[in-house]
N, C-alpha and C positions, 0 to 999 in steps of 0.2 A: 756308660752305663746301662746296667738295665733295670726297669723298671720291676719291683717286686711287688706284689699286691698284698703277700704275709706280712710283706712290713709295716703296711698300714690299716690297720681293721680298721679305721674309719671311715675307708672308701670302699666298705663292700658293699654285696646291692647286684641287683642287675647287672646286665653287660653290657645290655643294648640301650640306646638311648631313646627314650619314650617320649612321647609328646607330654605328658605329666611332667618327668623331670625339668625340661626348658620351661614348659609355664612357671614351676617352682619359683626357678631361677631367674625367670621373666620379673616374677612378680615381687618376689622376696632376693634379691641381690645382697649376697655376706655386706656385713657393714666395713667391711676389709677393701671392699669397689670403691665406696663413699669416701673413705678415711686418704686412700690412696690419690682420687681423683680430686680432692678436696687440697692435700699439698699440693699437686701438681700445678692445678690452675693459679696457685698463687703470684707462678711465672706471669701469667693472664693478668695476674691482677696492678702486678708493678709497671707491667707494659701499658697498661691504662695511666694507669698514674703519674707515670714518670713523662707520659705524651700531652696529660690534662695540667699538670700544675704549670708549667708557665705559661699558661695562660693569664690566670690571675697575677701572678708573679710579675710577671712581664711588666701590664699597668706601672709597678712600684717600682722596678728594676730601672727600665727606661727614664726616668722622671729621676731617682736617686742619683742615678750613673751618667746620666744626661747623653743617652745613647742613639745614634744616628740610626736610620730605619733598617740600613744594610748590617749595622752592629744584630740588630734586634731579630736580623733575621736568620745570620748566622746563630745565634744563641737557640733559636729554634730548632735550625738543622742539622747542629751539633749533635742529637739523641738519632738522627733521621741518619747522618752519615757515620755514625758509629756503627749504628743498625743495619749499613750495608753490610759492612766489614762479618760485625760481628752473626748475622746469618748465612752470608756463603763460607765462612770459615768455619762453624760450630757444626755445618751438616759432614763434613770429612769428618771431623774428632767426634761426632756423635755416633761414624760409625766403628771408628777405631779404640775409643772407648767406653763407648756406651751411653746411654740417655742419662743414664743414676749423675752420672762422674758433669757431665754438659750444664747439669740440673745445680748441682752444689758451685760449680764455676758460676755460673750466672748470678746466683746469689751472693755469691763476694764481690761478683765487680760491681753489681745493684747497689750491694751498701759502703762498698769502697767510692762508687759516684755520689753517694747522697751525702757520703762526710766533706769531700770536694766542692760538693757545692754549696754546703752549709757555711764551711769554712772559706769559701770564696772572698778574697780580698778585693780580687778587680775584676776586667772582662775575662784575662784570659785564662784565668785560674776557671770561671764560670764556663766558660766554652770547652773549656776541658774537662770537666765533670759533668756536662752536657756528654760530648762525645766519650767518656766513659759509661756512664749510663744507658746509652744508645747500643755500648755494644753486648751490652746483655738484656737490653729490648730485641735485639736480633738473634742473640741464640735462643732468647724463651719464644720469640715466634716462628719461630724454627720447628725446635725441640718438643715444645708442651703439646702442639696438635700430637704429634708420631709417638708420643711417649704414652698418652691417653688412649690411642687408637689401637695401642699393641697390649697395653694391658688391660682396655677394658671387653666385658663381656662381647662376644659378637652380638648377643639381641640387644645388647644396651648402647653399643659403640657410638652412633649417632649421634643419641641424645645427651651422651658425655661426652663426648667430643664439643658439641656447640656450647659445652659449657663454659667453655673456655671464652668466647665469643662474649659470653654478660659476664665471665671476671674480667674485660677487657673495656666493657661497658660501662661496669660497675666499678671500675679503679679510677676511671675518668670521672664519677659522679662525684664519688668520695675526693678528688683532688680539688671539685671546685669548692664543694664544701669544706672542705679546710680554709683554701684561699681565701673564704668569703669570712669564714669565722676570724682569719686570724690578719684581716684586710686593714684596722686600724692599729693591731700589734707593732710597738718599734720590734723592726729585721721581723715582722712574719714572714716574708717568703722564706727566710733561711731558716726559719723552723717548720715553711711548710717542702721543701726538700730535705729537711732531717728527717722528717717522720716514716718517709717512702725506705727510712733502713731496715724498720720495724716490720711489715713483713717479710722481707726479704731472710729477718731474725729467725721468724716465726720458720719459713722454707727448710732451713740450717736443721732447727729442731728438728724435723719431721723425716730430716731425711735417711738415719739411722734406721730407720723401720719400712723404706721405701723402697719396694724388693727393682731390680731389672726387669728391664724388655725379656719376657721369652725368647724374644726373636735374636735381641742380641745373646741371651747363653748358649741357646740353637749355633750360633754362628761360631762362637768360643770352643763348641763343643759339649758344654754342659746341660747334655742332655735330660741329666736327674733334678737338675733344679731348676730349669726350665717347665719339667712339669709338674712338680711342687709349687712354683709358684703358679700355675696354673688351675691346679686344687686346690688351690686358696682362693682366685677370681671365683670360679664357677661355684664352691660351695662342693660339702663333701658329700650331699644329696644328688650328684649328678654323675651319671651312668661314667664309669670309664674309655666306653667308647667314645664319647662325648671331647676328651681331653687327647687322645687317641689323636679321632680326625684332625682337630687344633694343631694336633704339634705336624702331624701331616702334612698337613694344608700350609702350614712355615716354613717347612723345607721343601712343599714345590713350588713356593711362591719366589725360595731363596734360589733353587735352580735357575728359575725366568729371569731373573734379576740380575745375579750372575751372567749369563748368557747375550744381555744385551752391552751399550755403549752411547755415548752420547753423539756418533757419527749415527746413531740410528734416527738422531731427530729428523734428521734429513729426511727420509723416508717420506712418501704421499700421504701414508695413512696417519702417521704419526706429529707431520708437520703444521696440518692442517687444524689438529686440534690446539696446538701448541701455540699457532695465531690466534686461535679464539684465546685461550688463558693468557696470552700474554696482553692483549689488544683489551681484555676486560678487567685488568691488573693495573693497567694504564689508565683507563677511563674511572676505576676506581681512585686513584690520586689526580687525575686530571679534572675530577668534578668538582676541586677545591674545598672537599669535605674536613681537609684534616685545619684550613687554613681558619673555619668554621673553629673547631675545637682548640687550636694554637692561638688563633687570635680574637677569641669571641668576646671577652672582656674587650679588649681593644676596639672591634669593631662597633659596640653597645656604644661603650664612650664617642667615637666618631657620628654614631645614631643621637646623641641627644641623651643620654643616660645620665644622669646630674653627681655621679659620686663613684671613684671608683669601687664601692663595696654595693653601690645596685646594679651599678654593671655587672660586677663578679654574681651578686645575688640572680639575675638574671642570666648568666650562663649555666647556673644550677639546673631551673627550668631546660635550657640546650640539652644539658647532658643526662637528664631525667629521661626525656623524649628518645632522646637517641636507645636508650636500654628498655625502655618499655618498646618500643617500637620492634627491636631484637628480638623483645621476648613474643610477638605479635609473629613477629618473620616466623620463627620454629614453629610455633603453633601450625602452623596454615601452609608452608611451605610443599608439604607434601600433597595437601589436596589443590591447592593452587597449581600447582608446579610452577620449573625455574624461568619456563621461558616467559611467560605471562606477567609474573609477580615482574623481570626485569624493566618490560616493558613499562608497567608501571609505575616503576620507582622512576625512569631514563625522565617521564613525560610529566611525573610532580615533579622533581627537581628541575626540570627545563624553567614551569613555572614560576618555581618556587628563587628563582635565579632570575628572572626576570620581575618580580616584582622586587625581589632585593635593590636590585638595581633603578628602581624608579622611586623607591623609598628613598633612595641618597642623593637621587636630585633635590628634593623639597628637600634635604637636612643640609646637604655637603652642594650639590648645585654640579653641573660639569664643569666642573675645575680642574686645572690641571695643579699639580704643588710644586710647580716648578719659577712663582713668582721673583723676583727682584728684592719688593722689599715686602712688610707684612701687612703693609696697611692696603696693599692692592687686594688681598681674600675681605668679601664683601657677607662670608655666613663664619658663624662658630665652628661650623663641622669642618671647611677646609684650612681654616686658623689650626683645630689643635690639630690636624695632620702635617702640618711643616715643623719639621722637631723643632726651628731654632726663633718659633712663633707661640705665643699665649692673645687669651680672648680678655681686652677690658669687656663686664659684663655691666658696668656704667656707664661707658662710653659706648658702647658697642660697635667697639674699633677692634685692630688686629694690632699689633704690637711686638717688637721684638722683645725678651724673655726678658732681658738687660735692662728694659726702657725705663726712666726715672721719670717718664712722663704723666705714668697710671699707678697707681698703687692698688689694684684690684684684680693682677693680672692671673690668670685662674687655664688651665687647659681643660676645664670642664665645662661642657656645653649642655648650657639651663634652657629648654626648648624656652619658646614666650609665643610664638603667633603661632596661632592656628594649623597653617600649614607644619610647621617643624611640629608640632605636639603630633600629628598626625604622618608624617613621615617616619617619627621615631617609631612609635608602635606599631607603623605596617613594616617596619624594616625589623619587627621582634616578632612579628605572628609572622612575617614568611620567612623569616631563619630558624623557625622551631618546626615549619610546614617543610622546608627543603631538606633539614636534616631527619624528621619522620619518616621521608621519600626514599632518604640515601639506607636507613638502614633497615627499611623493610625489604629494600632487595638488594640494591649494589652495595650494600657494607657487608650483605653474607656470601651472596651467589657466586663471587669473583671462585672464593675457597670452596665453596660447594663444588662448582660446576666442576675445578680447576681439578678434585679426587676424582671427578668420574669417567672423563673424556680420555684419560688415560692407560693404556696397557698395564697388566702387574708390573711387566719384566721395565717399566719407561716412568714408569709412575713420581719414582723421586727424584731421578737426572731431572727432567719437565719439571717436577714442580719445583726445584731450586731455582732455575730460568725464570720461571713466571714470577716467583717469589721477589728475585731478586729486580726481575723489571718494575715491582709496587714499591719496593723501598727507593730505585734511582727513581721514579719517577716522583715519590715521597719526594725527596729531598729539592729536586728541580723547584715544585709548587712553594715549599716552605721558603726558600732564598729568591723569589721572587714576586710573594704576591703583595709586600707592602712598595713593592720598588713600582709595580705595576699601579699602584690605586695612586701611585705620583705623578704616572706619566700617560695614564688612560683614563685617569679618574677612579675613583670607589666603583661608578656604575658603570664604567666601561667594563672594567676586572672582571664584575660580576655578568654581565654580559656576553664577558668572553668564554669564561665558564659554560653559560647556558648553548652557546657555540657550537661545545664539544662535545657538550651530552646530548647536541641533536643528531650528530655524528655516532656519538656511541647508543642513540638509540634506532639510527637506519642500520646499523653493521648491528647491533641484537638480531634485528627485525628477519636481515638477508643469511647470516652466517651462522647462529647460535640453536641447534640445534633443542629442541625439545627431549631431554632423560629421565624425566617423570613415568615412574612405572617399568623402565626397562634393567634388564640385567646387567651389570658392569661392561661382561662379555659380550653383549649384546648393543652396547652404544658402541662399540667401535665401527661397528656393521655402518653407520650413518656417517662418515667419515670416510666411507671406501666409494673410488668410483671418481669419473671427474665433476667437475662443476662447484656449486654452493653443497654443504651440508644440510640434507633434509631437514626440512623444518616440519619434526614429527607430532604425530596427535597421541591424545592418552592411550598406552595400550588399556583396552576394555575388558573389563575382565568378566570371562565367560559365562555364560549361564548353565546352572546347574539342574539334571531335572535325574529321575529314578533311574534312568538308563544307565549303567554304567558305560556300555560301552560309548553311546555319545556322549556324554559328560566328562568323556577326558581328553586335556587340551595338553600338550604337552610346553611348555615356554618356548621352543625353539622354533614351534611352528606360531606359536604368538606372533614370536618376533619378526617369522619372515611374513609373516600375513601385514604388520604393521609398518615395514618398511616397504613394501609392493603399495600400499595405501598412500602410505606419504610422497611418495617416487613419483605420484602423478602430481604433486602438486608442488614437485621439485623446479623452481622459478630456470 
């Protein structure tokens, strides 16, 4: 079908794209755009809520159902396991059925999973509900950034896509607030799970007004529908040529992508950036950050906070730190540069993890939780880690939970000595600092760098492999954290993560180039040739003088000069 301008008098005007048109759109984008982004990012909110809510809920569930550390790990890891499957398969079906249908399905999955967890009567049913929710989390983590990126105006695409990260951190913060408010309510953890169905229901109500991605419509040969959606996205004041250029750009991209396959990832120019993307995603999870989110309430109870509610309350501060520092990262990332910010992030996380390990020496001690009898534990923190034992504050002794010798047994550690109090507050301060350093760099940059270092034709395929690496490593970390604290101590676990972060720091220093200021097509040149990728400097802005002939500088000349300069410092 051919577009006829006479059928759309509201689009009449200049046939050429002027700077005024673009500036007007960038300054005052149509409200339709914000409505669409709001509805789609509900998926990110659900992603964050369902990964964060288990932290406060697990503190209550493990006591109510007398769960072992392995059972706790699989409750946490159930969502991750489902996310691996959901992320992999949703990519295929999103191309086949469209982004809108996958968003619909993920909303229904979230609601079904919330109901399963709310009405769970035992361990198996709860794990099943977590796996179902994980399917929705995996689908949302894959489709939401793509859906927003394909619908957003190109001048606003970067900022709008990053709103999904804010939605995720916001969902985690809401989860902590909910579990804190319901900490003393009977079956409060079930209500916390039930609340997650409400945002999914809101998203279902929005779906009738959400358009399909223009890219999907063009793949189906529905050019006229795609054009109408682009008009709604860009606004009626934008010249027709801008929409034509966007349609042609999508067609060009489709032709390029159709010419590639997964085998092309084995080419040297694609394999190098694929290694960079996968290692950064691996480091994001092996940093142990998700253990701070999943087990933050448990960690703080281990560290000596006196009640379940107070431990959850301080977890709110951790989630708020994550959200605020994500905002900071968004505001400085284009000025500071990806590479420098990543190096700062890794360095700060190493310091935070080392201090966290030191804090746990004061509170728990360097004790393996493998004693034959509870009486062998001399500190409450170590006693609380062993699921067989409780602490007697009056007698300052650890005993089996069912012991009749003591009537004041509890799994809560109230810091009494000056050393224990200092360790408790050091644990909280170092945990918050660690989360802040994560959020400002490693929490965001792997996704951004992943979107920049691949060519257009291979980007989605390479991205799916890197994303699968993220979720698989997430699963490994979540099912091993509590077990490692039992066998190599809590301090040893945090120091192990610090060692992995040191390896990540070296990898970034030697292998990750600076992509700030480069066009996407020029980024690929950083991985051409033998040896390590170039560690480039930021593209300098050329000076402009009154001489038009001397002031002209093309982007290709700038990129070539940049590559020559960076090549001199290549190791």
